[in-house]
C-alpha positions as CSV (number, residue, x, y, z in Angstrom):
1,M,-4.8,-36.5,-2.7
2,T,-6.4,-37.1,-6.5
3,D,-5.0,-38.3,-9.7
4,A,-6.9,-36.7,-12.3
5,S,-6.0,-35.4,-16.1
6,D,-5.2,-31.7,-17.6
7,P,-6.6,-30.2,-20.3
8,A,-3.7,-31.5,-22.7
9,G,-3.9,-34.8,-21.2
10,A,-1.3,-35.3,-18.6
11,Q,-1.9,-36.6,-15.2
12,T,-1.9,-34.7,-12.6
13,R,-2.4,-36.1,-8.4
14,R,-3.9,-33.5,-6.0
15,A,-3.6,-32.9,-2.6
16,T,-6.4,-30.6,-0.3
17,V,-4.9,-29.2,2.7
18,T,-7.5,-27.9,5.2
19,T,-6.6,-25.9,8.6
20,T,-9.4,-24.8,11.3
21,H,-8.1,-21.8,13.2
22,A,-9.2,-20.0,16.4
23,D,-11.2,-17.6,14.5
24,A,-10.9,-15.9,10.8
25,T,-8.6,-13.3,11.5
26,T,-6.3,-15.8,12.4
27,A,-7.2,-18.4,9.4
28,D,-6.1,-14.7,7.2
29,R,-3.3,-14.3,9.3
30,V,-1.6,-17.5,8.2
31,A,-3.3,-17.5,4.4
32,A,-1.9,-13.8,4.0
33,A,2.1,-15.5,5.7
34,V,2.3,-18.9,3.5
35,G,1.2,-17.2,-0.1
36,P,4.5,-16.0,-1.0
37,D,5.8,-19.1,-0.8
38,N,3.3,-20.6,-2.7
39,T,4.2,-22.2,-6.2
40,D,2.7,-21.5,-9.5
41,S,0.7,-24.9,-8.1
42,M,-0.7,-23.9,-5.4
43,D,-3.6,-22.1,-4.7
44,T,-4.4,-21.2,-0.8
45,Q,-7.6,-19.3,0.1
46,A,-9.1,-18.0,3.8
47,D,-12.6,-19.0,4.3
48,G,-14.2,-17.7,7.6
49,P,-11.5,-19.7,10.3
50,R,-10.6,-22.3,7.5
51,V,-7.3,-21.9,5.0
52,V,-7.3,-24.0,2.1
53,T,-4.7,-25.2,0.4
54,T,-4.9,-27.4,-3.0
55,V,-1.6,-28.7,-4.9
56,T,-1.6,-29.9,-7.8
57,R,1.7,-31.5,-9.1
58,E,2.2,-33.9,-11.8
59,T,4.5,-36.4,-10.1
60,T,3.5,-38.1,-6.1
61,G,6.3,-37.4,-5.2
62,G,6.3,-33.7,-6.3
63,L,3.2,-33.4,-4.6
64,Q,4.5,-35.1,-1.2
65,S,7.2,-32.5,-1.2
66,T,5.2,-30.0,-1.6
67,V,2.6,-30.6,1.1
68,D,4.7,-31.5,3.3
69,D,7.0,-28.2,3.3
70,Y,3.2,-26.6,3.2
71,V,2.5,-28.2,6.3
72,V,5.8,-27.1,7.9
73,N,4.6,-23.3,6.7
74,A,1.6,-23.1,7.8
75,T,2.0,-24.9,11.3
76,V,4.5,-22.2,11.9
77,A,2.8,-19.0,10.8
78,A,0.2,-20.2,13.1
79,Q,1.8,-20.5,16.0
80,L,3.8,-17.2,15.8
81,S,0.4,-15.6,14.8
82,T,-0.5,-13.0,17.3
83,D,-3.0,-10.4,18.8
84,P,-1.9,-7.6,18.0
85,D,-4.8,-6.1,20.1
86,S,-3.7,-7.8,22.9
87,P,-2.1,-6.0,25.8
88,D,1.6,-7.9,26.1
89,G,1.3,-9.6,22.6
90,E,1.2,-12.5,23.6
91,S,0.9,-15.3,21.2
92,T,-2.5,-16.3,21.4
93,R,-2.8,-20.5,21.3
94,H,-4.3,-22.2,18.3
95,H,-5.0,-25.7,17.6
96,T,-4.7,-26.4,14.0
97,T,-6.0,-29.8,12.9
98,H,-5.2,-31.7,9.5
99,E,-7.9,-32.7,7.1
């Protein structure tokens, strides 16, 4: 988490959450799943097997709440990701790490 000033001089807080998934396809699915819940203060990008989300808020409490919500959403998205090529449609095992 970092503090920074925006161009108007207001203090902002920023956090970057990076999750690593089994492969790029899973990361793409997770990024697509969490994207609709993102607010204007969030940016989510898939980068190979990683999903990188940056959250910028004016208050520490707002940043904490947004990051907490995001981590729950990303965890559920990773758990629900399935391999559509699997004959039985079973969920693949995912190990998600948070930096």
